[in-house]
SELO-698347 format. One record per atom (N, C-alpha, C, O): residue in one letter; x, y, z. Coordinates in steps of 0.02 Angstrom, whole numbers, padded with zeros to 5 digits, always signed. Example, Ala and Ser with C-alpha at 12.3 -4.5 7.8 and 13.67 -1.06 7.14 Angstrom:
SELO-698347
a+00660-00284+00390 a+00615-00225+00390 a+00660-00165+00390 a+00712-00166+00423 s+00642-00112+00354 s+00684-00053+00357 s+00645+00002+00394 s+00670+00057+00402 
This chain:
SELO-698347
y+07049-02795-02474 y+07041-02722-02474 y+06977-02702-02510 y+06940-02659-02487 f+06966-02733-02566 f+06907-02716-02605 f+06844-02736-02568 f+06794-02700-02569 k+06846-02795-02534 k+06789-02818-02496 k+06773-02770-02439 k+06715-02753-02428 n+06826-02748-02404 n+06814-02700-02349 n+06786-02634-02375 n+06744-02603-02343 l+06810-02615-02434 l+06786-02552-02463 l+06711-02556-02480 l+06673-02510-02469 v+06691-02615-02508 v+06620-02625-02524 v+06578-02624-02461 v+06525-02593-02459 l+06602-02658-02408 l+06565-02659-02345 l+06559-02590-02315 l+06507-02571-02290 s+06615-02551-02319 s+06613-02483-02294 s+06563-02441-02333 s+06526-02401-02304 g+06562-02450-02399 g+06514-02413-02440 g+06442-02430-02421 g+06399-02386-02419 r+06430-02494-02407 r+06362-02514-02387 r+06343-02482-02321 r+06287-02459-02312 k+06391-02481-02274 k+06377-02449-02210 k+06362-02376-02217 k+06316-02348-02186 i+06404-02343-02261 i+06393-02271-02271 i+06324-02258-02301 i+06288-02212-02280 r+06305-02299-02351 r+06239-02291-02382 r+06183-02304-02331 r+06131-02271-02331 a+06195-02354-02288 a+06145-02370-02238 a+06137-02312-02189 a+06081-02293-02171 l+06194-02285-02169 l+06191-02228-02123 l+06157-02168-02155 l+06116-02134-02124 i+06175-02155-02218 i+06144-02098-02254 i+06069-02109-02261 i+06029-02063-02253 g+06050-02172-02278 g+05979-02188-02285 g+05941-02178-02221 g+05886-02151-02221 k+05970-02199-02165 k+05938-02188-02100 k+05930-02115-02085 k+05879-02093-02057 g+05982-02075-02103 g+05979-02003-02090 g+05923-01971-02131 g+05886-01929-02106 i+05920-01993-02195 i+05868-01964-02238 i+05798-01983-02212 i+05753-01941-02211 m+05790-02047-02193 m+05726-02069-02168 m+05707-02033-02103 m+05649-02016-02092 k+05758-02021-02060 k+05746-01985-01998 k+05724-01914-02012 k+05677-01888-01982 k+05759-01882-02061 k+05740-01814-02080 k+05670-01813-02109 k+05629-01769-02094 a+05657-01864-02150 a+05591-01867-02181 a+05537-01877-02128 a+05484-01846-02131 d+05551-01920-02079 d+05502-01931-02025 d+05491-01867-01985 d+05434-01851-01968 q+05545-01832-01971 q+05538-01770-01934 q+05497-01719-01974 q+05454-01684-01946 g+05511-01715-02040 g+05474-01668-02082 g+05400-01687-02086 g+05356-01644-02083 h+05387-01752-02092 h+05318-01776-02094 h+05282-01760-02029 h+05224-01740-02029 t+05317-01770-01972 t+05287-01755-01907 t+05269-01681-01901 t+05216-01663-01877 r+05316-01638-01923 r+05303-01566-01919 r+05244-01547-01964 r+05202-01507-01944 s+05242-01576-02024 s+05186-01562-02070 s+05120-01585-02040 s+05069-01550-02045 r+05122-01645-02010 r+05060-01672-01981 r+05037-01628-01923 r+04977-01613-01917 n+05084-01608-01881 n+05065-01564-01824 n+05038-01497-01849 n+04991-01471-01820 m+05068-01470-01902 m+05044-01407-01929 m+04974-01415-01958 m+04931-01371-01948 c+04962-01471-01992 c+04896-01483-02020 c+04844-01488-01964 c+04788-01462-01970 i+04863-01522-01910 i+04817-01529-01854 i+04800-01461-01824 i+04743-01446-01808 r+04853-01419-01816 r+04841-01352-01787 r+04796-01311-01832 r+04751-01277-01808 w+04807-01314-01899 w+04764-01277-01945 w+04692-01303-01944 w+04644-01265-01947 l+04685-01369-01938 l+04619-01399-01936 l+04581-01377-01874 l+04522-01360-01877 v+04615-01379-01817 v+04583-01357-01754 v+04563-01284-01758 v+04508-01265-01736 t+04608-01243-01785 t+04593-01171-01793 t+04532-01160-01837 t+04489-01120-01822 a+04530-01197-01894 a+04473-01190-01940 a+04408-01210-01907 a+04357-01177-01917 v+04410-01265-01867 v+04349-01287-01833 v+04325-01235-01783 v+04265-01221-01778 l+04371-01206-01746 l+04353-01155-01697 l+04323-01094-01732 l+04274-01065-01707 v+04352-01074-01789 v+04325-01017-01826 v+04255-01030-01850 v+04211-00987-01844 v+04243-01091-01877 v+04177-01109-01902 v+04126-01110-01845 v+04070-01085-01853 v+04146-01138-01788 v+04100-01140-01730 v+04083-01069-01708 v+04025-01055-01692 f+04132-01026-01705 f+04120-00956-01684 f+04073-00921-01732 f+04026-00887-01711 l+04085-00930-01798 l+04042-00898-01847 l+03970-00924-01843 l+03922-00885-01846 c+03963-00990-01836 c+03896-01018-01830 c+03861-00993-01768 c+03802-00978-01769 y+03897-00988-01713 y+03868-00962-01651 y+03845-00891-01659 y+03792-00872-01634 d+03886-00850-01694 d+03868-00780-01703 d+03810-00772-01751 d+03763-00734-01737 v+03812-00808-01807 v+03758-00801-01856 v+03693-00829-01830 v+03641-00797-01835 l+03694-00889-01801 l+03633-00918-01774 l+03606-00877-01716 l+03546-00875-01705 g+03650-00845-01679 g+03628-00802-01625 g+03590-00742-01651 g+03545-00717-01617 q+03607-00718-01711 q+03572-00660-01739 q+03505-00680-01767 q+03457-00640-01761 y+03498-00739-01797 y+03437-00756-01833 y+03394-00808-01798 y+03336-00818-01817 h+03420-00842-01748 h+03379-00888-01711 h+03326-00851-01672 h+03342-00798-01643 p+03263-00876-01669 p+03211-00840-01634 p+03227-00823-01562 p+03205-00772-01536 e+03266-00867-01530 e+03282-00854-01460 e+03344-00812-01451 e+03359-00791-01396 g+03382-00799-01505 g+03442-00759-01500 g+03498-00797-01467 g+03491-00856-01451 r+03554-00764-01456 r+03611-00796-01422 r+03594-00805-01349 r+03562-00762-01319 p+03615-00861-01319 p+03601-00872-01249 p+03636-00821-01205 p+03693-00801-01219 d+03602-00801-01152 d+03632-00753-01106 d+03685-00787-01063 d+03681-00847-01051 p+03734-00748-01039 p+03784-00777-00994 p+03752-00803-00931 p+03698-00780-00912 p+03784-00851-00897 p+03756-00878-00835 p+03745-00822-00784 p+03786-00777-00777 g+03689-00826-00749 g+03673-00776-00697 g+03634-00716-00723 g+03613-00674-00683 t+03623-00712-00790 t+03586-00656-00817 t+03512-00665-00803 t+03486-00720-00816 p+03476-00615-00776 p+03404-00622-00763 p+03366-00637-00827 p+03382-00610-00880 k+03317-00681-00822 k+03278-00700-00881 k+03235-00641-00904 k+03200-00610-00865 r+03239-00628-00971 r+03202-00572-00999 r+03131-00594-01018 r+03121-00651-01039 t+03084-00550-01010 t+03015-00562-01030 t+02995-00512-01083 t+03013-00453-01079 k+02958-00534-01133 k+02935-00489-01186 k+02860-00487-01187 k+02827-00537-01173 t+02832-00429-01202 t+02761-00419-01202 t+02730-00444-01267 t+02754-00428-01322 k+02678-00484-01260 k+02642-00509-01318 k+02580-00466-01328 k+02541-00456-01281 f+02570-00442-01388 f+02512-00401-01403 f+02464-00441-01447 f+02485-00474-01495 s+02401-00438-01429 s+02350-00474-01467 s+02288-00431-01473 s+02278-00383-01435 a+02246-00448-01521 a+02186-00409-01535 a+02134-00418-01480 a+02133-00469-01445 v+02091-00368-01472 v+02034-00371-01426 v+01973-00393-01467 v+01949-00353-01507 p+01949-00454-01459 p+01895-00480-01502 p+01833-00436-01505 p+01806-00424-01558 e+01811-00412-01447 e+01750-00371-01446 e+01759-00306-01485 e+01715-00285-01522 e+01816-00274-01477 e+01830-00213-01514 e+01838-00226-01588 e+01818-00185-01630 a+01867-00283-01606 a+01874-00300-01676 a+01806-00308-01710 a+01796-00285-01766 k+01759-00339-01675 k+01691-00346-01703 k+01658-00278-01709 k+01624-00264-01759 f+01667-00235-01659 f+01636-00169-01661 f+01663-00127-01718 f+01625-00087-01748 l+01726-00134-01734 l+01759-00092-01785 l+01751-00118-01856 l+01776-00087-01902 k+01718-00174-01866 k+01715-00204-01932 k+01688-00157-01985 k+01713-00156-02041 c+01637-00118-01969 c+01608-00073-02019 c+01657-00018-02039 c+01669-00007-02098 d+01684+00017-01989 d+01731+00071-02004 d+01794+00045-02039 d+01819+00077-02086 v+01818-00012-02017 v+01878-00041-02047 v+01864-00063-02118 v+01907-00056-02161 c+01805-00090-02131 c+01786-00111-02198 c+01787-00051-02245 c+01815-00055-02300 k+01756+00003-02225 k+01754+00063-02267 k+01824+00090-02280 k+01840+00110-02336 k+01864+00092-02228 k+01932+00118-02235 k+01974+00073-02281 k+02010+00099-02324 s+01971+00008-02272 s+02011-00038-02311 s+01991-00036-02385 s+02033-00039-02429 v+01925-00032-02399 v+01903-00028-02468 v+01927+00036-02500 v+01947+00036-02558 r+01925+00090-02462 r+01950+00154-02489 r+02024+00150-02505 r+02046+00176-02557 v+02063+00118-02462 v+02135+00112-02472 v+02150+00070-02534 v+02189+00090-02577 m+02119+00011-02539 m+02133-00033-02596 m+02109-00002-02662 m+02141-00010-02714 y+02053+00033-02659 y+02027+00066-02719 y+02075+00119-02745 y+02089+00122-02805 q+02101+00159-02699 q+02147+00212-02719 q+02215+00183-02740 q+02244+00208-02788 d+02239+00132-02706 d+02303+00102-02725 d+02300+00071-02795 d+02347+00080-02835 v+02247+00036-02810 v+02240+00006-02876 v+02234+00060-02930 v+02261+00053-02984 a+02198+00115-02914 a+02191+00170-02962 a+02259+00201-02977 a+02275+00216-03034 e+02300+00210-02925 e+02367+00237-02936 e+02411+00189-02976 e+02451+00211-03017 m+02403+00125-02964 m+02442+00075-03002 m+02422+00076-03076 m+02464+00070-03120 r+02357+00084-03089 r+02335+00087-03159 r+02364+00149-03193 r+02385+00145-03251 t+02365+00205-03158 t+02392+00266-03188 t+02466+00259-03202 t+02490+00281-03255 s+02503+00229-03156 s+02575+00223-03166 s+02592+00172-03220 s+02645+00177-03252 r+02549+00122-03231 r+02562+00071-03281 r+02551+00096-03353 r+02580+00070-03400 g+02509+00146-03360 g+02495+00170-03427 g+02452+00121-03466 g+02397+00103-03443 k+02476+00100-03523 k+02437+00055-03566 k+02439-00017-03542 k+02396-00057-03559 r+02488-00034-03502 r+02493-00103-03478 r+02443-00116-03422 r+02445-00082-03371 k+02398-00163-03432 k+02344-00175-03384 k+02369-00215-03324 k+02417-00254-03329 l+02336-00205-03268 l+02350-00245-03209 l+02321-00315-03218 l+02270-00324-03251 t+02354-00363-03188 t+02329-00431-03189 t+02283-00442-03129 t+02285-00405-03080 e+02243-00494-03132 e+02198-00510-03076 e+02239-00528-03014 e+02219-00513-02958 e+02295-00561-03025 e+02337-00580-02968 e+02366-00518-02933 e+02369-00517-02871 e+02385-00468-02971 e+02411-00407-02941 e+02358-00372-02899 e+02372-00347-02845 v+02297-00370-02924 v+02242-00339-02887 v+02226-00380-02824 v+02212-00352-02772 l+02229-00446-02830 l+02217-00489-02772 l+02270-00478-02718 l+02255-00478-02659 n+02332-00468-02739 n+02386-00454-02691 n+02373-00389-02653 n+02388-00383-02594 v+02346-00339-02689 v+02329-00275-02656 v+02275-00286-02604 v+02281-00261-02548 v+02223-00323-02622 v+02167-00335-02576 v+02191-00373-02515 v+02173-00355-02458 e+02231-00424-02524 e+02256-00463-02467 e+02305-00422-02425 e+02304-00427-02363 g+02346-00381-02457 g+02394-00341-02420 g+02363-00284-02381 g+02396-00256-02336 t+02301-00266-02396 t+02269-00210-02362 t+02260-00224-02288 t+02257-00177-02248 c+02255-00287-02269 c+02244-00305-02198 c+02308-00322-02161 c+02306-00338-02102 k+02365-00318-02195 k+02430-00334-02164 k+02467-00269-02148 k+02486-00233-02194 p+02478-00254-02085 p+02508-00190-02066 p+02575-00175-02098 p+02591-00116-02110 f+02614-00226-02113 f+02682-00214-02139 f+02688-00229-02213 f+02744-00237-02238 s+02632-00234-02248 s+02635-00239-02320 s+02631-00169-02350 s+02616-00121-02315 a+02645-00165-02414 a+02646-00099-02447 a+02577-00067-02447 a+02571-00006-02451 h+02524-00108-02444 h+02456-00081-02448 h+02420-00082-02381 h+02362-00061-02377 g+02452-00105-02329 g+02420-00109-02263 g+02450-00064-02210 g+02432-00068-02152 s+02497-00021-02230 s+02530+00023-02181 s+02482+00073-02150 s+02498+00104-02100 w+02423+00082-02181 w+02373+00128-02152 w+02353+00106-02082 w+02334+00147-02040 i+02359+00040-02069 i+02341+00014-02002 i+02388+00041-01949 i+02368+00056-01893 l+02453+00048-01967 l+02502+00074-01919 l+02490+00148-01904 l+02512+00172-01852 s+02457+00183-01950 s+02444+00255-01940 s+02375+00267-01912 s+02352+00325-01909 t+02341+00215-01892 t+02273+00221-01865 t+02273+00214-01789 t+02299+00166-01762 d+02244+00263-01756 d+02238+00263-01684 d+02166+00250-01664 d+02120+00273-01699 l+02155+00216-01610 l+02087+00203-01585 l+02072+00250-01528 l+02109+00254-01479 v+02017+00285-01534 v+01997+00335-01483 v+01925+00321-01463 v+01883+00307-01506 q+01912+00326-01398 q+01844+00315-01373 q+01814+00383-01353 q+01828+00408-01299 p+01773+00412-01397 p+01745+00478-01383 p+01694+00476-01327 p+01686+00525-01290 e+01659+00421-01320 e+01608+00413-01268 e+01600+00340-01252 e+01625+00297-01288 e+01565+00326-01199 e+01556+00257-01177 e+01518+00216-01230 e+01467+00239-01255 g+01544+00158-01246 g+01512+00114-01295 g+01530+00129-01367 g+01504+00097-01412 k+01574+00179-01378 k+01593+00198-01445 k+01668+00191-01454 k+01706+00193-01405 l+01689+00183-01516 l+01761+00178-01532 l+01770+00199-01604 l+01736+00174-01649 t+01815+00246-01616 t+01824+00273-01684 t+01896+00266-01707 t+01942+00259-01667 l+01904+00267-01774 l+01970+00265-01804 l+01994+00337-01816 l+01957+00378-01844 v+02055+00352-01796 v+02084+00418-01806 v+02150+00411-01842 v+02194+00374-01821 d+02157+00447-01898 d+02219+00445-01937 d+02272+00489-01905 d+02258+00547-01887 r+02332+00463-01898 r+02388+00500-01870 r+02439+00516-01925 r+02435+00489-01980 e+02486+00559-01908 e+02534+00583-01957 e+02594+00537-01965 e+02634+00545-02011 f+02601+00488-01921 f+02658+00443-01925 f+02636+00373-01905 f+02582+00363-01879 r+02679+00325-01919 r+02664+00255-01903 r+02681+00240-01830 r+02730+00266-01803 s+02641+00198-01800 s+02653+00177-01732 s+02677+00105-01731 s+02666+00067-01779 r+02710+00086-01677 r+02727+00016-01668 r+02663-00024-01661 r+02614-00002-01631 c+02664-00084-01689 c+02604-00125-01692 c+02593-00160-01625 c+02625-00210-01609 k+02546-00133-01586 k+02530-00161-01521 k+02458-00185-01522 k+02434-00211-01573 t+02423-00178-01466 t+02355-00206-01461 t+02307-00173-01510 t+02269-00208-01543 e+02308-00107-01516 e+02262-00073-01561 e+02275-00091-01633 e+02228-00102-01672 c+02337-00095-01652 c+02356-00115-01720 c+02332-00185-01735 c+02304-00198-01788 e+02343-00231-01688 e+02321-00300-01698 e+02245-00304-01702 e+02217-00345-01739 t+02210-00262-01664 t+02137-00261-01665 t+02110-00239-01732 t+02064-00269-01759 v+02139-00185-01759 v+02117-00160-01824 v+02132-00212-01879 v+02091-00223-01923 s+02191-00242-01875 s+02209-00293-01924 s+02162-00353-01922 s+02143-00380-01973 r+02144-00373-01862 r+02098-00430-01855 r+02029-00412-01882 r+01997-00453-01915 a+02005-00351-01868 a+01941-00330-01894 a+01941-00332-01970 a+01891-00350-02001 c+01996-00312-02000 c+02002-00313-02073 c+02002-00384-02099 c+01967-00399-02148 h+02040-00428-02068 h+02043-00498-02090 h+01976-00532-02081 h+01954-00570-02124 d+01943-00520-02024 d+01878-00551-02012 d+01826-00529-02062 d+01779-00566-02078 t+01833-00468-02088 t+01785-00440-02135 t+01798-00464-02206 t+01752-00484-02242 l+01861-00461-02228 l+01878-00473-02298 l+01911-00541-02310 l+01919-00561-02368 g+01931-00575-02258 g+01970-00636-02267 g+01935-00689-02309 g+01968-00722-02350 d+01871-00699-02300 d+01835-00751-02335 d+01808-00729-02403 d+01785-00771-02442 v+01810-00665-02417 v+01782-00640-02480 v+01833-00601-02520 v+01815-00560-02563 d+01897-00612-02506 d+01949-00572-02539 d+01948-00580-02615 d+01961-00532-02651 t+01934-00641-02639 t+01933-00651-02712 t+01873-00615-02744 t+01880-00588-02799 d+01816-00614-02709 d+01758-00578-02736 d+01771-00503-02738 d+01753-00469-02787 v+01802-00478-02685 v+01818-00406-02683 v+01869-00389-02736 v+01863-00338-02771 a+01920-00432-02744 a+01971-00420-02795 a+01941-00419-02865 a+01963-00380-02908 e+01892-00461-02877 e+01860-00463-02942 e+01823-00397-02956 e+01825-00371-03012 l+01789-00370-02905 l+01754-00306-02913 l+01804-00250-02927 l+01792-00208-02971 v+01859-00249-02890 v+01909-00196-02900 v+01941-00204-02969 v+01954-00154-03002 y+01952-00265-02990 y+01984-00277-03055 y+01939-00254-03112 y+01963-00226-03162 q+01874-00266-03106 q+01827-00247-03159 q+01823-00172-03168 q+01812-00147-03223 n+01831-00135-03113 n+01834-00061-03116 n+01772-00031-03147 n+01776+00013-03190 t+01714-00055-03126 t+01651-00029-03152 t+01611+00011-03100 t+01560+00041-03117 l+01634+00011-03037 l+01598+00046-02984 l+01638+00106-02959 l+01699+00105-02959 t+01602+00157-02937 t+01634+00214-02904 t+01654+00193-02834 t+01635+00139-02810 l+01693+00234-02802 l+01715+00218-02734 l+01657+00210-02687 l+01655+00162-02648 a+01608+00255-02690 a+01550+00251-02645 a+01511+00186-02657 a+01491+00153-02609 k+01500+00169-02720 k+01463+00108-02735 k+01503+00046-02716 k+01475-00005-02696 m+01569+00050-02722 m+01612-00006-02702 m+01607-00018-02627 m+01603-00075-02605 i+01608+00036-02588 i+01601+00029-02515 i+01534-00002-02497 i+01531-00047-02455 n+01481+00022-02527 n+01414-00006-02513 n+01410-00080-02532 n+01381-00120-02496 k+01439-00096-02589 k+01437-00165-02613 k+01474-00212-02567 k+01449-00266-02550 v+01535-00192-02545 v+01576-00236-02504 v+01552-00238-02432 v+01547-00292-02402 c+01538-00180-02403 c+01525-00176-02331 c+01452-00188-02312 c+01437-00203-02254 y+01406-00183-02360 y+01335-00193-02345 y+01305-00253-02381 y+01253-00279-02360 d+01337-00274-02436 d+01308-00327-02476 d+01348-00392-02470 d+01322-00443-02447 i+01412-00389-02492 i+01453-00450-02491 i+01467-00473-02419 i+01466-00533-02406 t+01479-00427-02374 t+01491-00443-02304 t+01436-00413-02261 t+01395-00374-02285 d+01437-00431-02197 d+01389-00404-02149 d+01421-00352-02103 d+01397-00340-02048 a+01476-00323-02127 a+01514-00277-02084 a+01472-00219-02058 a+01478-00199-02001 c+01429-00192-02101 c+01390-00133-02083 c+01315-00147-02081 c+01274-00101-02080 k+01296-00210-02080 k+01225-00227-02082 k+01190-00217-02015 k+01130-00206-02012 r+01228-00221-01961 r+01197-00212-01896 r+01240-00170-01851 r+01301-00168-01858 k+01208-00137-01805 k+01244-00093-01758 k+01272-00134-01701 k+01241-00182-01677 r+01331-00115-01679 r+01363-00149-01624 r+01383-00099-01570 r+01390-00040-01584 s+01391-00124-01510 s+01410-00080-01455 s+01461-00116-01412 s+01466-00177-01412 l+01500-00077-01376 l+01551-00104-01331 l+01524-00110-01260 l+01491-00064-01235 t+01538-00165-01229 t+01517-00175-01159 t+01573-00160-01110 t+01561-00149-01051 k+01635-00160-01135 k+01693-00148-01092 k+01727-00083-01114 k+01730-00068-01174 p+01754-00045-01067 p+01789+00017-01085 p+01853+00002-01123 p+01887-00047-01110 h+01869+00046-01170 h+01930+00038-01210 h+01991+00061-01170 h+01990+00114-01138 v+02043+00021-01171 v+02105+00038-01137 v+02149+00079-01184 v+02172+00054-01235 e+02159+00142-01167 e+02199+00186-01210 e+02270+00162-01214 e+02300+00139-01164 e+02298+00167-01273 e+02366+00144-01286 e+02407+00201-01314 e+02384+00238-01358 k+02468+00209-01290 k+02510+00262-01314 k+02529+00249-01387 k+02550+00195-01406 f+02520+00301-01427 f+02536+00295-01499 f+02610+00306-01507 f+02633+00362-01520 s+02648+00252-01499 s+02721+00255-01499 s+02749+00252-01570 s+02736+00203-01606 m+02785+00303-01589 m+02809+00308-01658 m+02859+00252-01675 m+02902+00235-01635 m+02853+00225-01735 m+02899+00174-01760 m+02951+00207-01804 m+02933+00239-01854 p+03016+00199-01789 p+03068+00227-01832 p+03064+00198-01902 p+03042+00141-01912 e+03086+00236-01951 e+03082+00216-02021 e+03122+00152-02034 e+03099+00108-02071 k+03181+00146-02003 k+03222+00086-02013 k+03187+00024-01986 k+03192-00030-02016 e+03153+00032-01931 e+03117-00025-01902 e+03059-00046-01947 e+03046-00105-01956 y+03024+00003-01975 y+02970-00013-02021 y+02996-00049-02083 y+02966-00097-02106 d+03052-00025-02109 d+03082-00057-02168 d+03100-00130-02153 d+03093-00173-02195 m+03125-00142-02092 m+03143-00210-02072 m+03081-00255-02070 m+03082-00310-02097 f+03028-00231-02038 f+02966-00270-02035 f+02937-00282-02104 f+02912-00336-02119 k+02941-00231-02146 k+02914-00237-02214 k+02953-00290-02253 k+02924-00329-02291 m+03019-00291-02245 m+03060-00341-02278 m+03042-00411-02254 m+03040-00458-02294 i+03031-00418-02189 i+03012-00483-02162 i+02945-00505-02189 i+02935-00564-02205 e+02897-00458-02195 e+02832-00474-02223 e+02838-00499-02294 e+02806-00548-02314 e+02880-00466-02334 e+02890-00486-02403 e+02926-00553-02407 e+02913-00593-02452 t+02971-00567-02359 t+03006-00630-02358 t+02960-00687-02339 t+02963-00741-02368 n+02916-00675-02291 n+02870-00727-02268 n+02817-00744-02319 n+02800-00803-02328 y+02791-00693-02353 y+02734-00704-02397 y+02750-00693-02471 y+02712-00715-02514 g+02805-00660-02486 g+02825-00650-02555 g+02777-00607-02595 g+02777-00610-02656 g+02737-00567-02560 g+02691-00523-02595 g+02630-00559-02623 g+02589-00528-02656 g+02625-00624-02611 g+02569-00661-02638 g+02528-00694-02584 g+02527-00671-02527 r+02495-00748-02602 r+02451-00782-02555 r+02489-00833-02515 r+02526-00874-02544 g+02481-00832-02450 g+02512-00881-02407 g+02587-00875-02406 g+02615-00822-02424 g+02621-00930-02386 g+02694-00929-02385 g+02721-00957-02320 g+02683-00969-02273 l+02785-00967-02318 l+02818-00994-02259 l+02841-00936-02215 l+02877-00892-02238 s+02820-00938-02153 s+02838-00885-02106 s+02907-00900-02077 s+02914-00946-02037 l+02957-00862-02096 l+03025-00873-02073 l+03038-00838-02007 l+03072-00865-01964 y+03012-00778-01999 y+03023-00738-01939 y+02956-00709-01917 y+02912-00696-01958 s+02949-00699-01852 s+02889-00669-01826 s+02902-00596-01810 s+02960-00575-01802 r+02849-00557-01804 r+02857-00486-01788 r+02885-00479-01717 r+02923-00432-01704 d+02867-00525-01671 d+02894-00521-01603 d+02969-00530-01603 d+03005-00495-01566 d+02994-00576-01644 d+03066-00588-01646 d+03103-00526-01671 d+03153-00505-01642 i+03078-00497-01726 i+03111-00438-01754 i+03103-00378-01707 i+03148-00336-01702 d+03046-00374-01673 d+03036-00320-01626 d+03087-00323-01570 d+03112-00271-01548 d+03102-00384-01546 d+03154-00392-01495 d+03221-00371-01522 d+03260-00337-01487 a+03236-00390-01584 a+03301-00374-01614 a+03309-00299-01624 a+03365-00272-01619 m+03253-00264-01637 m+03256-00192-01648 m+03252-00152-01584 m+03254-00091-01585 g+03246-00186-01527 g+03248-00151-01464 g+03181-00141-01431 g+03176-00101-01385 g+03129-00177-01453 g+03065-00171-01420 g+03034-00103-01428 g+03041-00071-01480 d+02999-00081-01376 d+02965-00017-01379 d+03013+00040-01383 d+03005+00086-01423 g+03065+00038-01340 g+03116+00090-01343 g+03090+00159-01326 g+03030+00167-01316 p+03134+00209-01321 p+03113+00276-01306 p+03081+00310-01366 p+03099+00293-01422 p+03034+00356-01355 p+03002+00391-01411 p+03052+00436-01446 p+03098+00462-01415 m+03042+00447-01512 m+03085+00490-01551 m+03062+00562-01543 m+03007+00576-01519 q+03104+00608-01565 q+03091+00679-01556 q+03028+00699-01594 q+02989+00741-01570 q+03017+00670-01653 q+02959+00688-01692 q+02895+00670-01655 q+02846+00707-01656 e+02896+00612-01622 e+02837+00592-01584 e+02826+00639-01524 e+02770+00656-01509 q+02881+00659-01491 q+02874+00704-01434 q+02844+00771-01456 q+02801+00798-01422 d+02868+00796-01513 d+02840+00858-01539 d+02766+00851-01555 d+02726+00896-01542 y+02748+00794-01582 y+02678+00783-01600 y+02635+00779-01537 y+02580+00807-01535 q+02660+00745-01485 q+02622+00740-01423 q+02613+00810-01391 q+02559+00824-01364 q+02664+00851-01394 q+02658+00919-01367 q+02606+00960-01405 q+02568+00997-01374 q+02604+00952-01471 q+02553+00987-01509 q+02483+00964-01491 q+02437+01005-01488 q+02476+00899-01480 q+02410+00874-01461 q+02387+00901-01394 q+02329+00918-01384 q+02435+00906-01346 q+02418+00932-01281 q+02400+01006-01283 q+02355+01029-01248 q+02435+01044-01326 q+02421+01115-01333 q+02352+01126-01363 q+02316+01172-01344 q+02333+01083-01410 q+02266+01088-01440 q+02212+01070-01391 q+02153+01072-01408 
């Protein structure tokens, strides 16, 4: 009797052990399946987020759905002949801008003097349309009053940077690019008046105004399309990101990429329409 009881106890323990192991296996299987489902879900979420983020910041953007017509974007570049012709006027304008900007910075600083690097940043930024000191280029319109002539005209608002903007910027870079440190030293010393500074830079240090130039090809008029303030702020932020306000730097984004993201040329704003109407009435 005792032997049978022991054997029965062993069988009962064996059966209980098998039941526990079976339950444990089932629980482990459910846990494993749940982990797999969570892992798959997490991977899908990460892929979606990467697709969305890279689509926003990749130069080519998110790929279009199949069957979508291929989009083309307009590339704007400077007109070399016009850039050479404008070197004198652009030199005078850029020197005037940097001279006034540095004077305002000195006034706002009070007793604290400007450093040579800060003045050099102003000089270099004068030729960049989307820098704090080069926005005058965006407000400059090119007008041909007569054949063989081309003049700079100041407007009341900033325009999108197209061919004329690129031409003025190139004229500025071609004039001051190789002598920026010399010009910055003159501005930093602060010993010349504005008129003498213009003569020194545009007639002595450079050859911008040493000889007369003429245009052989007619100027193609370009619509002065107003740039919204938010779009300008975006370009300005990209300029600061690419160059950091100093010399050189890694270009992370191009103006063409951001221009596409902001909607390209787009329709003119009401302020621009009002301005155009006033010009026509005059």
